[in-house]
C-alpha positions, 0 to 999 in steps of 0.5 A, a space after each residue: 201105799 206109803 204115807 208120802 205117796 198118798 200125799 203126792 197123789 193128793 197133790 197131783 204128783 203121783 198116780 196111785 193106779 198100778 203101772 201108771 207111774 211107771 208108764 208116766 216115767 217112760 212117757 216123760 223120759 221118751 219126750 225129754 231125753 234129748 233135753 236131758 242130754 243137752 242139759 248134761 252137755 251144757 253142765 259139762 261145758 259150764 263146769 269146765 269153763 268155771 275152772 278156767 275162769 278161776 285160773 284167770 282170776 286166781 293165778 296163785 291158786 290155779 295150779 292146785 286146780 289143774 287136776 279138777 280141770 282134767 276130771 270134771 269134763 269126763 265125769 260130767 260127760 259120762 252120764 250123757 254117754 250112758 243115755 245114748 244106750 237104749 237100755 239106760 234110758 229108763 234110768 235117765 232121771 237118775 243119770 241127770 241128777 248125778 252131775 249137780 250132786 257130784 259137783 256140790 260134793 266135789 266142792 265141799 269135800 275136795 275143792 274147798 280144803 285145798 284152796 287157800 281161803 276156802 270160801 273164795 271159790 264157792 261163789 261161782 259154783 253156786 251160780 253154776 248150780 243155779 244153772 243146773 236148777 233152771 235145766 231141772 225145771 224140765 225134769 221131775 219135780 221130786 228131783 228138783 226138790 232133792 237138788 234144791 234142798 241139797 244145794 241149800 244145805 250145802 251152802 249153809 254147811 260151806 259157810 259154817 266151814 269158813 266162818 271168817 267169810 260167812 258174813 259177806 258171802 251170806 250177804 251176797 248169796 244167801 237170799 239168791 240161793 233160797 229165792 232161786 231154790 224156791 222159785 225153781 221148786 214152784 215152777 217145777 211143781 206146775 211143770 210136773 202137773 202139766 206133764 201129768 195132765 198131758 200124759 192123762 190127755 194122751 192116754 185118753 186119746 189113745 183109749 178113744 182111738 183104740 175104741 174107735 178102731 175096735 168099733 170100726 173093726 166090729 163094723 167091718 166084721 158085721 158088713 163082711 158077715 152080713 154082706 154074704 147073707 144079703 148078697 145071695 138073695 139079691 143076686 138070686 132075685 135079680 136073676 129070677 126077675 130077668 128070667 121072668 121078664 122073658 116069659 111074661 106075655 101080657 102088658 099088665 104083667 110086663 108093666 108090674 115086672 118092669 117096676 120090680 126090675 127097677 126096684 131090684 136095680 136100685 137095691 143092687 146099686 145102693 148095696 154095691 155103693 155101701 160095700 164100696 164105701 166100706 172097702 175104701 174106708 177099711 183100706 182093703 182096696 190097694 191102688 194099681 196105678 197105670 197111665 190112662 187116656 183122658 179122652 177115653 174116660 170122657 167117651 165112657 162118661 158120654 156113653 154112660 150118662 148121655 141118654 140119662 141127661 137127654 131124658 131130663 132135657 139136659 145137655 151133657 158136654 165133654 170138652 176134648 182133652 188129649 192128656 194122659 194121667 196116672 191113676 188107678 183106672 177103676 177108682 178114677 172111673 168110679 170117682 168121675 162116674 159118681 160126680 157126673 151121676 150127681 150132676 145129672 141127678 140134681 140138675 133140672 135145667 141147663 146142662 152138665 159140663 166135664 172139662 180139664 185144665 192143666 195145673 202145673 204137673 197135674 190135670 184138673 178134671 172138673 164137673 160143672 152143673 146147673 143144679 140148685 147149688 150148695 151153701 158155703 157152710 155146707 160144702 164140707 158136710 156133703 162128703 160125709 156119709 148119708 148126708 144129702 142136704 135135702 137135695 132130692 132130684 127126681 122122685 124115685 131117683 134117690 140114693 143113700 147120700 154116699 156117692 160123694 163119700 166114696 169120691 172122698 175116700 177114693 181121692 184120699 187113697 189115690 192122693 188126688 186133691 178134691 175141691 168143691 165150690 158152689 153158688 146157691 141157685 147157680 150150680 156147683 163145680 167139683 174138681 179132681 187133680 190127677 198127676 200128668 204122665 208121658 207114659 203111653 196108656 195100656 192098649 185095650 184089645 179091639 172089640 170084635 163083632 162075633 157070634 154069641 158063644 153063650 148059646 149051646 154052651 155046657 156050663 157047670 154051676 157050683 153054689 151051696 145056695 139052692 135059690 141061686 142054683 134054681 135061678 141059674 138053671 132058669 137063666 141058662 135054659 133061657 140062654 140055650 145052655 146045657 147045665 150041671 148044677 151042684 152044691 160042691 166040687 164033689 157033687 159036680 164031679 159025680 154029676 159030670 161022671 154021667 156026661 160024656 161032654 167036657 164042660 165049656 165053662 165053670 161058674 162057681 161061688 167062692 165060699 162053699 159049705 164045709 170050708 171048701 172054696 172055688 179054688 178047691 172045687 175047680 182044682 178037683 174038676 181040672 184034675 179029673 176032667 180037663 185042665 183047661 176049662 175056663 172058670 168064672 168065680 162069683 163071690 159074696 164075700 168082702 175079700 181084698 181079692 174081690 176088688 182086684 178081680 182075681 182069686 189066688 189061682 188067677 180065676 176071674 172074680 165077679 161080685 154078687 149081686 150080679 146083673 144077668 147082662 153082666 153075667 152073660 157078657 162075662 161068660 161070652 168073654 170067658 168062652 172066647 178061644 185062647 189067643 193064637 188058637 
């Protein structure tokens, strides 16, 4: 490093690290290029105006400056035009320093020799040069030093060229020139230090952001990897508990099994909540907006939480609303279900009220409870993951403290305003504002009371986990199904070759051993057995398609861990005859 760079580094005006000085130059130019262009335009206007000013005060010598008037304005506009070219932006600081240097050289070499008396014209260009200095306070420090010293030297040289006027001009301008040059250099020094500190701060923030993003990506990779391994045993455990429940006969065994079933259900709920939060936070969920009937949403809440509220002696009231809103059906249901579930969990007396209020072009859906309430300074923290503020509800009814975090992430993704207010000892109110719409909601097919289609069905189950296959075998036997169990698509084809009956349904895990997917396995069976066999895909992966509910080939996708009742309902729906048959 050259000696002056070491000195500049000690003064805080140079970055000795490789590449940082170039990065700072790009940073500075990017933030100040517009100001530099404005400075050049102002300099061109002032310089041209100075020529007209001279014509007005010195009409005798004015004809000799006509050629200057024609040359100055284009000359000073040229650097500004060059700055409009992206390729020239990196040279912005050099282009900015050229106009004042050119003006002073023109003054010394061209203007003074042709004017009678020489120095009479130098007073205004000196003032003009000071305007350049003021603009340079926003430019790099070294350029300010260069122009200041150059201008000061030019001033001294000009006085030596015209000694007859030196005394008066020095009296008028000398102190002004030196004082202005020193003040500008001092201000420019601190401006440069400020810009470099801003650069350091922004670089540190960028580094922290990159580190946070990498940590978040690592967390998501861990969740995606761990979720597959965790879902498999939880899924198998739930199916086995369901199958075992229908086999035990003694009351003592049923009591123990009921406790196990409750624990497994709580574990499944907590696990699914963790995965839902990770998906929302990572941006894997893509909202699918549609028109929804608010009254239908309220009826669903009544059917889901009415019994739980009555068991606690609470009154669950839902105010009728005939409005329609535009939102993602799945995410809005999850928001309202989490809010009502929290209200029922933490209220020990009184009741829970769900109502709606119009707020301009939006509908505020509000959930009121008579729980213990929340202190005002703790309202923001309740939306943070795993924060519960000591509110526990009933013993054994404890969650992870992520229900409101899911609400926050879902509202943020949908652009719905979320508000909370509470009074300790009186209760709380949570409100979600959803846009109103006049569109008719998508009609849902009416449910028909049909005979059980699962009993007697011939089902092919493909999964590379032996425990899952064993639990599915017991479950299908309990439901009166015939089954073929296989670990891959090839094994399933070999097993089906020993049967004359065409399968009624294929239930397949999404990721199989050897890189095979459900789409690959099903494609084999459809191609060699029958092309119209219904398919259910059960996944333990964190795919974006998982939330959409369909694989790439359009097969319905269910998420592990899956309750036996939900699996049976999905099988019943998949076995329905196609429309028009």
